N, C-alpha and C positions, 0 to 999 in steps of 0.2 A: 459336347457330343450327347448330352442329355439321355441318360439311361443306357448308353452304349460305351463299352470300353474296348479299346484296340490294344491287344497284347502282342508280345514278341514270342515267336515260336523258336525255341533254342534247339537247333537240330544237332543232336549229339552224334548223328551219323557223319556229319561234315566237319565238326569243329572239336578240337581238343577241349577237355572239360574246363580248363582254366580260361580259355578263350571264350567258350560259351557263356560262362558266368560273367566275364567282363563285358561281353556284348549285351547281355541281358541288363546289366547295370547301366550301360551306356544308353540303351533304348529307353529305359525308364527315365533317365535324366533328360531325354529329348522329348518326352511326352507320351511314350507307350505306357500301358498299365497292365501288368500281369505277365506271367510266363507259363507257357506250355512246353514241356520238355519230353522228347521222344524216349520211349523205353525200347532200346534195340540191343540185341546181342551181337549183331553184325550190321554193317551198312548195307544199303540196297545194292550198290555197285562199288567195286574196289576203289574207283576214282574218288569217292566221298571220303574214305580213309579212316574213319573213327567209329567208335561205339562204346562210350563210357556208360557206367552204371548210373541209372537215372536218379536213384535216391541220394547218392552222394552229391550229385550236382545240385539237386533241389535244396538240400540242406545248406549249401553254400549260397545259392541264390536267395534263400530266405534271409540270410544274415546281411546281404548286401543290397536288398531292395525292400520296398514297402507294399508292393501290389500283391495280387493273388498269385498262386502258383500251384501246379499239379502236374502229374504225369499224363501225357497224351499219346498213347494210353498204355496201361499195364495189362497183361493177360494174367488173371489170377488163377492159373490153372496148371500149365505144363512145367515151366521152369520154376515157378513159385507157387507153393500151396496158398490157398486163400488166407489161412491164418497168418502167414508171414507177410502177405500184402497188407492185411488189416493192421498188423503191428507196425509196419513201415509207415503207412499212412497216418496212423494214430500218433506216432512219434513226430512226424512232420507237422501235424496240426498242433501238437502240444508245444512245439518249438515256435510255431507261428500262429497264435490263436486267431481264429476267424478269417484266416487268409487262404488256407489250402483246400484242395478238393482232390478226390480220387477218381481219375479217369480210367475206365476199364474197357477192354475189348475181348473178342473171342480168340484172338491170336493169329499169328502167321508162322508158317513153317520156317521161314528165314531165321526166326529167333527161337522158336519153341522146340524145333526138332533136335536141338543140339544135345539133349539128354538121351536121345536114342529111343524114345518110346514110340508107340503106335501113333500115327497122325490121322485123326478121324476126319470124316466129311463135315461140311459146314454146319449141318443141323445139329450134330452131336457136339461140335465146338460151342455152339450157342447155348445148348442145354447145360453144358459144363459151366459156362460163364454165369448163367442165371442162378444155378445152384451155388456157385461161389459167392455171388452177391448176397444170397440168402444167408449163407454161413457167416459172411463178414458182418451183416446187420445183426444177426443173432449174437455174435461175439461182442459187438459193440454194446448192444442193449444189456446183456448180462454183465459185462465188465463195468459199465457205467453204474449199474445197481450194486456193484461189489459182490457179484456172484460168479460162480463157475458155470460153464456150459459145455456140452459135447455135441458131436454131430456124426450121424451115420447116414449117408445119402447114396445116390446112384453112382456118383463119381468120387466123392471125398469122404474121408473119415477124419475125425478129430477127437482125441481123448479129452477127458475133463480138464478144463483150463480156463484162464481168463487173460485179458491184456492188463498188465499191471500199471503201465503208464498210459492212462487215458486222458485226452484233452477234455475241457469242459463240455464241448459239443463235438461229436464225431464229424469227420469231414464228409460233405455231401458226396454221394457216389453218382458220377456221370457216366453214361454208357455210350460208347461210340458205335453208331450203326448207320447203315445206308439202306436198310431193307425195311419194308412195311411191317412185317410180322414182329421183328425185333423192336421196331419203334413203338408199337403198341405195348409190348411187354416192358419196355423201358419206362413208359409213362406209368405203368402199374407198379413196377418193382423197384425203380431207382428214383433218384432225386433230380435228374436232369439228363439232357441229351447232348452228345457231341456228334457232329457230322463234318464232312469235308465238302469243299466247293463242288457243286453239281448244278445241273439245270434247275431253274427256279421251280418249275412245275413238279419236279421230283421232290424237292425239299418241302414244298407245300403239302404234298401227299404224306411225307414223313411226319410233318407237324400235325396233320389231321389225325393220324394214327396215334401219335404220342399223346395228344390232348385227350383222345378217346380213352386210352388206357389209364391216364391219370384220373379222369373223372370216374371211371369204373371203380377205382381204388379210393374214391372219396377225397382226392387231392385237388388243389387249385392249380391248374397248369400255368396260369399267369405268373405264379410265384416260383416256377421251376426253371432253372437256368437252361437257356438254349445257346449252345456254344458251337462255333464254327472255326475250323482251321482252313486257311486259304494258302495254297502254294501259288507263287507268282514269280515272274522274272522281270525285274527292272534293271536296266543299266543305261549309261549315258547315250548309247547308240542301239539301234534295233539289232544290228549284227551281233553286238556283244551280248545283248539280252537273249537272243536266240542261241548263241554259242554256249552261254551259261546253262540254259535249259538242256541242251543236247548232251553236254558233257557231265554236268553235276546232277541233273534230275531227269534222266531219260525215262525213269519209271513213270513220270507224269504223262508221258505220251504212249504208254502201253495200255491198249484198250481191252484188257482182259483181266480176269480175277488173278491176283498175285499170291493169294494166301497159301498155295501149295508149293511154291518155288522155294528151294532150300538153300541155295548158295548165291552169294554176291557175284560169283563168276558166271553162273547161269544167267543172272540178270544182265551182266555185261554182254554176254553173247546175244541175248534178246535185244539189247539196246542197239546193236548194229542194224537192226531192222527198223528202228524208229526214224521217222521222217518229220521235218518241221510241221507239215500239215496235221500230223497226228495229235498235236497239242490243241488244235482248234476245238473250242467248246469245253476243253478240260482245264486249261490254264492260260491266264492272260500273259502274253509276252509282249512288252512294249517299253519304249524309252520315254513315253509320255505319261507323266504322273496322273494327268487328268483321265486318261483311259482307265488306269487302275482305280482311281477314285470313283468313277461312274460305276464300275463293276462292283466295287465294295458297297456302294450306296444301295444297290439293288438288294444285296443281302441284308443290310441294315433295315431296309423297308419291309423285309419279310418278317422281322421280329426277333432277330438274334440279339442277345444281351452282350455277348462277348465274341470278338473275332480276333483270332491269333494269326499273325501274318508271318509267312516264311518266304523270304526272297531266296531263290534257289542258288544264286551265285555266291561267290566268296567276297563280293563287294559290300559287306554288311554295313560298315559305318557310313559309307557314302550313301547307301540306300536309306538307312535310318534317318540321316540328315535331310534328305530330299523329302521323304514321306512325312517327317515331323513338321516340315515347313509348308508343304504343298498339298498333303492329302488328309492327315489326321484332323487338322482344324476345320476342315470343310465337310466332314462326315456328320450326318444328322440322323437321329432316331425319332 
């Protein structure tokens, strides 16, 4: 696959943590490389049924695999102070040198509102995220030099401290974004970008802003990871593939911003309105592996370094086997 790795997205909203670890290990044995695991406090819809703590699962994945691994993504803001996220990510990297990365995002009410604080609008959430990234980088830099540091910002305070268990190199910080303003800030302030499957022209626009921000900061964008998560539905029949999408991943057919919705039960009510045609242009649903391969190849051609795949059904091993044989070997970068 020359310069491209295809990883496994361990969906902790759908699978018990032991099963998620076993599936990740199985995927690697069949040719997938790397693991992106979701940080959720609740599943999207009750039908999915799980929501394990991502850091515990990643620790187990690290012991049972050899590829890269990271949370896709953590919100370093509402449930978890940036200093705690920095410590968790530093420990994961210390245990798995050169393998881990820290994926961060601005957060969703589904997970972050559980502590009962004020839930701000999108712009404020983004500002919090970028301040958190600055705090984490400051903490890593001081800790690596054997020094304490402190922080007093718009959103966060941290008294004088350091991270005592630091890896040789801190994990790269990758920011999840689908918007042009944040893409440029990501290029300037982070180490790489994560996005989700979207129309190619939209992703090209994100990349342009990301590259511009990186160059403004004196960085080489060609060396910075460009990471994609793709949700898809494959099953042996078209009917089963569609059924899996409708029952397990109806959020994939919701054509509206979801960051302010607080309950899986609210998502379930909204899922009653989702129709098969709502997935068009948003998620590939097909029993033909070649349809999926062609779709993924278009993303590879755009310049992504790593693509993590999430098959939305519970037919994980069957899907892993089919893609390992018919899709992964034929993808090129």
